[in-house]
C-alpha positions, 0 to 999 in steps of 0.5 A: 756476114762473117762466118764463125770459121772466119772469126776464129781464123781472124782471132788467131791471126790477131794473136800472130800464131803461126798457122803452119804449126797448128792442128785444126780439129773440127767435128767433120771433114767437110768443115775443113774444106771451108776452113782452108778456103777462109784461111786462103782468104785472110793470109797475105803470104804463102805458108805451108798449110796447117793440119786440118783433121776431124775429131775422129781422125785425131782419136784414131791417131792417139789410140793407134787403132784402126776403125772396124766396120759395123758388119765386121764388128758384129762378126767378131762379136759373134765369135766372142759370143760363140766361145762364151756360150754353150752350143745348146743354147747359142743363138743362130747368127740371124737371131744374134744379129738382132740384139748383138748390134744393140749391145754393141752400141751400149758397149760403145757408149760405155767406152765413150763415156769412160764408164768403169765396165765392171761397175756398170755391167755388174750393176745391170746384172744385179738389176735383172737378177732382182727382176727374176728373183727365184731360188735356183730349185724353182727357176726354169731353164729359161730363167736360168738362161736369162740370168746367165745372159746378164751375168756374161755382159762383162765377159762379152765386153772384156773378151771382145775388147781384148781381141780387138786390141790384139788385132789393132782394130776398134769400134768408135767407143774403144778408139776413144778410150784407148786414145784417153789412155795414150793421151799422157804419152802423146802430150809428152811427144807432141809439140803441136798446138791444137785448135778445137773449133765448133764442138757442142756435145762432147762425150766424157773421153772428148771432155778428157782430151780437151781438158788435158790439152787445155791444162798443158797449154797445148790447145785452144777451144772455140765454142759457138754459142749465142748469148740468148741460149747461153743465159737462159737455163731453160733453153737446151741449146746452151745445155752443154756449153754452160756445163763446160763453162762452169764445170771445167777447172780451166775456165775458172782462170781462162776466158770462155771463147765464145758467147756471141750475140747474133741471134737477136739481130733482125732476121727474115723468118718464114714458116710454111706448112706443106702436105707431105714430102712432094709439097715440101720439095716444091716449096723449096723450088718456089722459094729459090725461083723467087730470085731474092736469094744469093744461091752461092750463100744459101744452104738447103738443109734436109732434116729427113734425108729421104727427101733428097730426090724430090728436092732435086726434081723440084729445083729450078732449072736455072740453078746450074751449080750445086753441091749435094753433101749427102749421098743418094742411099743405095737402097733407094735406087731401082736396082736394089729392088732387083736384088731384094726380089732375088733374095726373097725368092731364093730364101724360100728354098722351095723346089717350085716358084710362086708365079708372082715372085717369077713375074716380079723378077722377069718384069724388072727394068734391068732383067727384062732387056736380057730376054730380048731376041730381035723384036721378041721378048721372051720374058713377056712370052713367059709371063703370057704363058703363065697367065694363059695356063694358070701356072701358080707354081713353076719350076726351072725346067718349066721356065727353060721349056717356055723360053728355050733360047735363054737357058743361061739367064734363067739358070742365073736368076732361078737355079737353086742356091741350095741355102749356100751363100757361096752359090748366091754370091756366084750367081749374083756376080754372073747377073751383074756382068750380064747386066753390065754387058747390056748397059755398055751397049748404050754406055752414054745413056746408061751412065747412072745405071752403070754407076749404080751397078758398080756400087752393088758389085763393090758391095757384093765383093765386100760380102765375098770377102766376109764370106771367106773370112767368117764361117758364120756367113754361110746361109742365104738368110745370114747373107741377106741380113748382112747385105741389108746391113751394108746396103743401109750404109752405102750411098752413091756420092755426087761429084761437085764443087764443094765451095760453089753454088747451092749447098744441099745438105743434112742437118749434121753436115752443117756443123761449124758452117754458116750461111746467110740464107737457109731453107730447112725442110721436114722440121717436124716433131719426131724428125727435128728433134728425133724424139724419144727412143730406147734402143739400149739394154742399159735402163734409163735410171742406170744411164742417169746414175752413170752420166750416159746420154738419155733422150734429153741430151740427144734432143739438146744436140738437135736443138743446138744444130738447128739454132746454130744454123740460123744464128747468123743467117739473114733469111730463114725459110722453114718448112714442115709437113702438115699431113698426119700420116704417121706418128708425129706427122702433121705436128711442127717441131717443138723448136718452131714453137719455142721460136714463137714463144721467144718473141725475139723475131717477127715470124711470117707463117703460112700454109702452102697447099698444092694447086688442085684445079677443081675437077668436075666428075663427068660421066664418060661419053663417046659420040658415035660416028660412021666408023663406029656404026660400020663396026656395029653394023658388021657385028650385028650382021655377022656375029649377031647380038647375044643376050649377054652383049645387049644386057651389057649395053643396058648395064653400061653403054660405055663398057659395051663400046670398049668391048664391042667396038674397041674389042678391048679384052679384060686383063688376064690374070692367073687364077690362083683361086677358081673364079666364079665364071670358071666354076659356072663354066665347068658346071655347065659343061659337065651337065652338057656332057651328061645330058646330051646323049638323052636328047630326044628321049624321056629321062629315067631315074636309073640312067640319071643315077648312073651318072652319079659316080662319074661326077668327079671324073667329069668335073675334073676333066672340065676343070683341066680344060678351063683351069689349064695347069692351075692346081685344084688339089688343095686350098680354096681351089679344092673347096671350089672343085668340091662345090662344082661336084655338089652343084652337079650332084644336087641337080641330078638329085633334084631331077631324080626327085621330080621323076620319082614324084611322077613327073615326066621330063623329055629333053629336047635340046642342050646347049643349042645355038640359035641365030635369028634375023630381027626385022627393024624397018628403021634400019637398012641393014640386017640385024641378028640375034644369036645365043646358046640355050642351055636346055630345052625340055618338056615338063609334063608336056609343057615346053620349058626354056631353061637358063642355068646360073651358077650364082644366086638368083631369086624368083623376083629377078625373073618377074616384070611389071612394066615392059619399059623397065626391061631395057633400063634396069639391068640389076632387076631385069637382065635375067628376064631379058635373057630368058625372053631373048632365048624364047623369041629365037626359039619361037622365030626358028619355029622349033617350039609352039606357043605358049611355053615357059621360060626361066632360070635354074640357080645352082646356088638357090636350087631349093627354088627349082625352076624359077619361071618368068612371069608378068605381074600387074603391080609389084605387090600382086601375088598373081602372075602370068607365067606363060610365054605367049604371042602377045608377051613376045610381041611386047618384048620385041617392041622393047628389044627393037627400041634398044637396038635402034638406040644402039645404032642411033648416031645422036645417042652417045655411049654414055657411062653409067 
């Protein structure tokens, strides 16, 4: 395959031109590297190298202006805006930056296309006036400001241009306009011959430069367009070349170089549909692994450059050399998230810090090691203390108290930035050097992290320079906006040999270059081409009137790059995303549809799905062995099974195994909002403190009424003990605090009402610990049952065993029909199981004589009162036996022993429910 660049050089050689006197002008600097390589391959003698530059460099040379960065340009524009706008209606820099960047893009387009500024900006202003056509006496201040803004566009443009020209700087459009202005002088003074290679979509300024140099016989232009696209007026690939061929006066008398005929040659084209980025990246790897491609003549082109990292990870290991033309975006490296978290924390400007913000910073991979002291990590200790004490909000003093040996790093990370950018930059600078010091301990293993850190150090140095130069960059919010702007354009560049190995590049970097084998990924609608977007203040019809590019021209640019890339290629592999997960996702590009409809090539299309082995959902099962039985025996003999541990086995044996055998605790989290179990514990403990003095005596109305004023203080006392330093003074926690008070108050009111109705209540015990042995002949070791009964009393002479529940319980949940169901259905019978377990313990300890009653008091269903345990003959029966007798306990004991035997049965595994 002969590349386009080589064809051009061979044509020039055939014309016997002196290469040393030529100036080659290309769309990109990268193409110049390949041009020099091809030039060396066709020359027999040594020559002085010709000048090889990009179009950007050429226009800068013509204009005499230096390019200005986007951020500096935005600040310069804000200076102009501030000068021309009254302070009372002036936007802050943060607000200005949102629309200022869009307006600068419009200024850039107006200049690149050499539009008379007075015409277009006055036209736009007139259009906006028509939209708000009010007499001045009826116009609001807002409407007046709106009209004034559009009326000042011309002033903004002219003042900014004058300011930049006076300082010798310019944005791209101004550079182009000034280059055209200086072109005549350049033509008079220059003796060089210019060769423009591989251009397609020219702006009006470039067209003027090209045509003037052509007319003065100081240039030749080599276009690269195929006959298939050039001849078909409906094909946008040739849109621009057709325009130049038939509209430029030069081509009325001169040949148009060139219209080639490579696209119609036989090609191997494969199109693959793959879900999401990882599958696309893996397909790239699979294509390369197939081994039928010469890597040195192959390019992997990523239409969406975010796929770079997945693609690099998917490359075959035997590819030793590759060249990556695009850099890795700095915003995608892990270190970027660290600085983003710091900005987010300090932008809040609060005296206290939300615990999740603090934790996210402390747990970051580059911060965590800074808290290491010997074998102890103080970042971990801080996070543990936050969880242990329910610290929702923290001060820097509290953090220093939690990590007394790391005051310095805590100051760097968390001391107040006071809304001032210079303090922020100073703290970040200190942090960068602390991280650098740590990384350099293992320098060989941390080269990549150090490279990232250096890039961020350079970025923040740029911000320091801007902060000293511009007075607008003084607040944290402004600093953050500018930081994000700079970060979005920064990349970590890969070092490689540009002319060898596999080439990985973006679509725009393929300009002028040709490869025998091409793999293109992310060829989806909305990506290639990018689709419609109107990020401009200039209306669509105005753009048409003045010849400014619209989405049609932008689509034509993408179309040209795509088809030019495959024009000379022999093997083409195209991959698109099939997953409908965003706008345009799942729809392959219209360019692929166009290829299919042309009918020029045979196209193989297939869907590529990731290999997902069938996974049979199996319940987890843990077989028992002697070690597990020994742990359970020790637990049964020493602690004893509690009713809740036995019901947890009924609910899910696998969870029982994790909690009772493996001793796995639930992950502790900070309770931002009081949890249900915390509420229940507070109510239980409050009632225990209230009622314990009454044990052994009859309850009296006056004594219960005397407790009412103490409810708030007692509930708060127990919240403080359980909820630690959590805040219950506002928000949902305050509501929960009030609910706890209401539960206790309502309970006391109900007790008082019972007494006033003539009932007697003698309190026998509160929160009483019990532990009894269960005789099971099948087991040769002791088994104990233990538990704490919430309350035992005598109601009109009848003993009651009462279990409090803070959640809602219905009477049907303390009734049974079949005894066998008691140890199999957790949802229906766990409450009955607990009540009967307490009853068995009370009876075995001979504390109370049978019969007695057992049941539940639900604080959330207090209107039902004491819900007694009962036995029914059938589910529909209304009659039930609510006394716990010797017969009832014997029936329960049978089921209880069966359950315990099953727990210790070596042949019964712990099976997940």
